[in-house]
N, C-alpha and C positions, 0 to 999 in steps of 0.2 A: 100525626104531627112528626115531621122528620127533623125539624130544627127547633131547639128551645131558645127563644129570644130573651136575651138579657140586655141591659143598657149598654149599647155600643158593641155588643157581641152576638154571634149566632153559634150555637152549640149543636152539633149533630147528635141527636138523642140515640141513634143507633150505635155510634161509636162509643158514647158514654156507657151504654148498656153492655156493649161487647167488652170494653175494658173491665167493667165490674165482673162480668162472667169469667174472664181470663184470670183476674185476681183471685176470685173464688176457687176456680179450678186449680190454680197453682197452690193455694193454701191447703185444700183437701188432699193434694198429692204429697205435699211435704209433711202434713200432720200425721204423726205416728209412723213415720217412714222406717224407724228402727225399732218399733215395738215388737215386731216378730223376728225370730231368728232366721238366718239363712236356711233354705232348704237345699236339698242335694244339688240340683242343677245350678243354683246361684253360686254355691260354694265351688263347684267344678269350674265355672266361668271365672270366678275370682282367682282361683289358684293358678290356672294356666295363663290368665291375662297378667298376673304378677310375675310370670316367668319371662325369660328373654323371648323376643318375637319369633325366633327360629323354632323354639320348643312349642310356643303357642300355635304356630302354623302346622307343625307336625301333628299336634293333637286335633286341631280343627279338621284337617284332611281325613284323619282316621275316624272322626266323629260323624254325625249326621247333619251338621249345620254348616252353612257357608261362613266365611271368615271375617266379614267386615265388622260386625258388632264387636267381636272379641279383640280385633286390632284397635278399634277406637277405645274400647274399655281399657286396654293395656296402656295407652297413652294417658287416659283419664286417671288411672290408678297412680301413675308415676307423678302426676301433678297434685292430686287431692288425697292420696292415701288409700288404705285398705279397709277403713271402717265401713260398717253397714250403710250409714248415711251417705258417705262419700261415694260408694260404689253405686248405690241405688239412685242417687240424685241425677245420674246421667239419663236414666229412663224417665225421671220426672220431667226433665227438659223436653225430651221427645214427646211425651204424653201431653205436655202443656202446649207445645206447638200445634198439636193436632186440633186443639180447640179453635185456634185462629184459622187453620186450614179448612176445617169443616164449615166455618162461617163463609169462607170464600167460595167453596164449591156449592153450598146451598144458595148463595147469592147468584153465582154464575148460572146455575141451572134454572132457578125459579125466582127468588126475590130476597131482599135483605131480611124480611121478616122470617122467612123459612131458614135462612142462614143463622139468624140470631137464636131462634128456638132450637135448632140443631146443635149449636155451640153450647147452649145451656144444658141440654140433655147429655151431651158428651162430657161436659165438665163435671157433671154429677153422676155419671154412669158408674155403678159399682165395679163392673169388670174392667172399665178403662182406668179407673183409679187404682184398682188392685195391681194390674200389670204395669202401671206407671211407677209402682213402688217395688218392682221386681228387677233384679239385676240379670235380665235376659233380653233377647233381641226383639220381643214382641211389640213394645211401644215404638221402637225405631222402625220396625217393619210397617206398622200402621201409618206412621208419619210419611214414610217414603211412598207407600201405596197411594196416599192422599195426593201427594205432589204429582205422582205419575198420572193419576186420574184427572187432575186439574188440567194439565197440559194436553193430555189425551183428548179430553172433551173439547178443549179450545180448538185443537187441530181438527177434530172430527166435524165440528160445527162450522168453523170459519175457513178451514183449509189453509190457514196462514202458516207459512214455512218457518216463521220465527219461533213457533212452539215445538219444532222438531227436536232441536238440540236439548232444551231443558227436559223434554219428555224422555229422550234417550238416556240422559245422565241420571235422572231420578229413577228411571226404571231399571237400569243396569245396577245401580246401587241397591235398589230393592231386591233384585235377584241375588246379589251377593250378600244379602242380609238374612234371608230365609228362603228355604226351598219352596214354600207355598207361594212365592212370588210367581212361579210358573202358572198357578191357577189364576192369578190376576191377569197374566198375558192371555190366557185362554179366554177369559171373560171379555177382555177388550177386543180380541180378534173376532169372536163370535158376534158380538153386538155390531162391530164395524161392518162386517161382511153382510149381515142381515139387513142393515140399514142402507148400505150403499152397493148392494149386489148388482144394480143396474147402471152404475157409474164406473165404467171401465178405467178411465184415467185416474180417478181417485183411488180405486183398488190397486192399480199398478203402483202408484206412489206409496201406498200403505205397505205393499209387499216389499218394496225397497227398504222402507224404514224398519220393518220387522227383520229383514235379512241382516241389516247392520247391527241390530240388537242381538241377533243370534250369534254373530261373529264376536261381539264383545263379551258374550256369555259363554262362548265355546270352551274356554279353559276349564270352567267349573262343570260343564256338561260332561267332560271326560272323567272328572272326579266322581260325579254322580253315577255314571254308568259302570265304572270299574271298581269303585271303593264303597260308596255309600249305599247304593241300591242293593248290592249283594249282602251288605251288613243288615239292612232292614229286612231283607227276605230270609235271613238265617233263622233257624228254629229258636235261638236264644234271645231274639229281640222281644222286648217286653210288650209291645202294642199288639193286641189281639184284634179280631174282627169286631167292628162296632155293631151294636144292635139299635133298634128303633128308640129305645129309652135314652141312649147316649145322644142320638140325634136331637130329640126333644129337649134334653138337658142343655145342649149347646145353645139353642134359642132362648131357653130360660135364663142362662147365664148372660146372654146378650142383653136381655130386658132388665134383669136384676132380681125379679120375683115372678112367681107364676101369675099373680094378679096383674102385674105390669105387662107381661107377655100377652095375656088375654085382652087387655085394653089396647095394646098395640095392634093386635090382629083385627079387633073390631074397627079401630080408626082407619086402618089401611083398607079393610073390606068396604067400609062405607064410602071411602074416597073412590075406590074402583067402581062401585056401582053408580055413584053420582057422576063420575066423569065419562065412563065408557058405556053405561046403559041408559042414563037419563039425559044424554046429550047436553050435559052442562057445558057452559062455555069454557073451553080450554084450548090452548094452542098445540100444534103438532110438536113444538119444542118441549112442551110440558110432558106430552106422551112419551117422547123419546127419552127425556130425563128420567121419567118414572121407570121405563123398561130397563134402562141401564142400571139404576139403583136396585131394582128388584133382582136382576141377574147377579149383581155384585153381592147383595146381602143374603138372598135366599137360595138361588140356584147354585151359587158357588159352594155353599155348605152341603147341599144335597149331592152335588157332583163329587165332592171330596169323600162324602159318606159312601156313595155307591162305588167309587174307585177302591176304597179301603175294604169294602165288603166283597168285591169280586176279583180284584187284581192284587193289590199290595196293602197291607194294614198300616196306614199312616195317619189315621184320623185321630186328632186330639183337639178338643175344644179351644185350648189356648193358642193353637196354631192358627185358628180362624178369627183371632181378635180383629183383624183388619175388616172382616165382613160384618162386624157389629156396627161400624161407623155409618154405612149407608142406611142401616135400619133406622137410625135416629133422624136422618134426613127425610126418609119416607114418612115417618110418624109426624115430623114437623110439618111436612107438606100437607098431610091429611088434616092436622089441627088447624092450619091456616086456610083450608079450602072447604071443609065440610059445612061450615056455617059462615054467613056474611056478617053476622052480628058479632061485634068486637067483644061484647060482654061475655058471650058464650065461649069465644076463643080464649079469653083471659082466664075464665074459670077452669076450662079444660087443661090449659097449659099449667096453671097454678097447681091443680090436683096432681098432675104427673110429676112436676118438680118436687112437690111435697112427698110423694111416694118414693121418688128417687133418693131424697134426703133420708127418709126413714130406712130404706134399704142400705144406704151407705153407712148410717150410724150402726145398724145391726152388724154389718160386715166388719167395721172397725173394732167392734167388741169381741169378735170371734178369735179363737186361738189360731196360730199359724198351722201350716200343714204338719210340721213336726218341730217340736221345741228342742233343737239341738243345743241351744244356748244353755238352758237349764241343766241338761244332761251333762254337757262338757264341764260347766262350772262346778257341778256337784262332785264329779269324779276328781277334778283338779284340786278341789279344796280338801278332799278327804283321802286321796290315794296315798298309800305308804310306799316307801322306796322300793320294796321288793314285790309289791303287788303287780299282777299282770292285768292288762286291759284287753278284753276280747270284744271285737265288733262283729256281730252276726250280720253278714252282708248279703244273705240269700235274696235273690231278686234283682239286686243292684251290684252284686259282686263287690269288688274292692273299692268301688266309688263311694261307699258308705264312709270311708275314712276322711273324705274331704270336709263335710259339714262338722263332723265331730272334732277333727284336728284344728279347725278354725278357732274353736272355743277352748279346746283342751291343750293344744300344743301349737301356738301360733308360729313359733320359730320353725317348726317342721312344715307347717302349711306354706310358709313363704319361701321354703327352700326349693331348689330346682327339681324338675321331674325325676332326675336320676338320684338325687339325694333324699327325696321325700320318704320313700319306703325305708331306707336305712335309718333315717332320723326317727321315724316312728318305732322301729324295732329297738333302737337305743333307749327309748322311753317305755319299753315293754308293751307296746300297742300292736296287736295283731288282728287281721281280718280273717274270719273263718266263714266258710259257706256250708260246711257239713261236718259231721263228727270225725271224719277221717283227717281233716285239716289239723285237728288237735295233736295228732302224732308228730307233727313237724315243729311243735313249739317246745323249746328246751325248758327243763326244770318245771314243767307244768304241774306235776303231781305234788310238789312240795311247797306250793305257795298259794296264797289267797288270790281270788280273781274278781274283777269287775266284768259283768256281762251286760252289754248294751245291745238292744235289738229293737227293730221296728215292730209295732203291733200290726194287726190286720194282714198278716202274711198268709199266703195260700199254703205254704209248706210247713204246716204245724208239726207234722211227723218228724221232719229233720231237726227242727228247733228243739222239740222235746227230747230227741236222742242226744243232742249236744248237752242240754241241761242235765239229763240223767247221768251222763258221763262225768260232768263237772261236780255233781252232788254226791259222788261216791265217797269222797273224803272231805266234803265241805258242807256247811250249812248256810242257809240264807239269813243274813243279818240285816239286810236293807232291800226294800222293794218299792221303788218310786216310779211313777209314770208321769211323763210330761208331754202332753199333746201327741200321743201315738208313739212315744219313745219310752221304752221300759228299761230301767237301770236296776240291776241286781248286784248286791255285794255278797260274794260267797266266801265266807271265812274258812280257812283251813282248820280242820278239827284235829285235836291231839290224838295220838294213837292210844 
C-alpha cells in the first residue's frame, strides 16, 4: 500500500516512513554528541579552524587533507562557537543529509522500498553515527560522494546534459574535501567505460566531462604531488602497510558487528545466486546498478588496500566511510528481492534493524579513543603555580598539545598559531618526544612535574627513559588513567 487513505486525504506511506527514519537518524546523531572528549585530529581541526583563514590554509596545505571542510568549519565556529557540541554538529548535519540522499539513490536505481530500507540502515549504522559525531571531514565527504553518484548515475543512464553541471559541482567539492575522492572518480570511470565501451559518442562526451573536472581539480593536484605525497611517503609518516586483518576489520566496521557482516554477506550472496544463476526475473538496469554498487562498496576498499600494500601506505578504515553507504543499498536490495513473501521481508528487515540498534547502544556506552577531557580537567584543578606539565608526544610529536590544551588552557588553544607555543610555555606546558628534550626545559630539576602520556605506545623504551630521569629526585603521588591517557603527578622530594 503506497498511500494511506484518511477522510478527505491521501498520505504517502513511504514519505511518512522516510520522515520518521530521518527524525530517528538525526536524534541518534545528536544524542551524546559531547559525551566523549575531542581526540587529537578533532582538536587539530578545531584549533586551526578557529585561527584566521590565512593561517588555516597554510596548515591545510602542509597537512595531508584538502581544505574545504576546514574552511567551512572556520565559518561555522565563528557563528556557533568552539564547544564540542557546536563543532561536531556540522558533521551531524552532513550525516543526516546522507539519510535522505541514500533513499534517493536507492529509489533511483531500484525502488522506493529499497531506498527506504537503505535509509533505515544508514540512519542506525554505528559507523555512520560515529563519524557524524566527529569534527572531521568524513561525513561531509560521504554526503558529497552520494550527490556525485546520484548525478553520475542519472547522466550515465539517461545521457541528459542537465545532470552534468550538478555532477561537476558536487564532484569537485568532494575532491576538495578528501583525497580519497580520487578513488570515487576511478570507480566512476571504470564502470562507465566498461558499460559503454562500444558507444563512442557517449565515451567522447564523458572524456570531455572528466577533462573539465581535472582542470577544476588541477590546483590541488599540484599540492598533492609536491607537498602531500612526499610527506606521506616520508619515513616519519604514521601509517604503515595494511594487513589482511585490517582489511577485514574495515568491512566489520561498515557492518557494525561480525554477526551483521556475516548476515550481509549471506544476503548479498543469495541475491547474486538468485539473480545471476537461477535466471530470476530482473532487468539489465538492476544488474548495472548492482555492479556499480559492488564496485563502489567492495572493490574500492580492496583497491585502496592493494595500493597501500604495494605503492603508498594510505589505508585507513575511516577514510573509506563513503564506501559503507552502497553496502547498505546492496543489503536492502537483497532483502527486498530474495523472497516475494512480504512477511519474510519484514522479519528479515526487522532483525537487521534490531541488531543495528543493539550495536549502536553498545557503541554509545564505550569510552572515547582517548579521554583528554578528564586528563586536562584533573591537571587544571590540581596544578600548583610552579608545577611543570610535560606532554609525552612520541608518535604524534607536538600535535599532542592540541587536545590537552583544549581542556587545560583554552586561552592558549584559541590563540594564533604563532602565539600558541609561547602561550603554553608561559603556563609551564612542554611537549617532549624523548629524554634529550628534557635538557631544554628550564628549572626542571627543582620543581614538581605532571607527566601526561598516551598508553599503548610502541616506544616503551623511550618513555621509560623519560620517566626514570624524572624520578631521580621525585616520587609518584598520583597515577590516574582515563581511556588510554595516563596522568602522573611526580612530586619533588626534599634533599
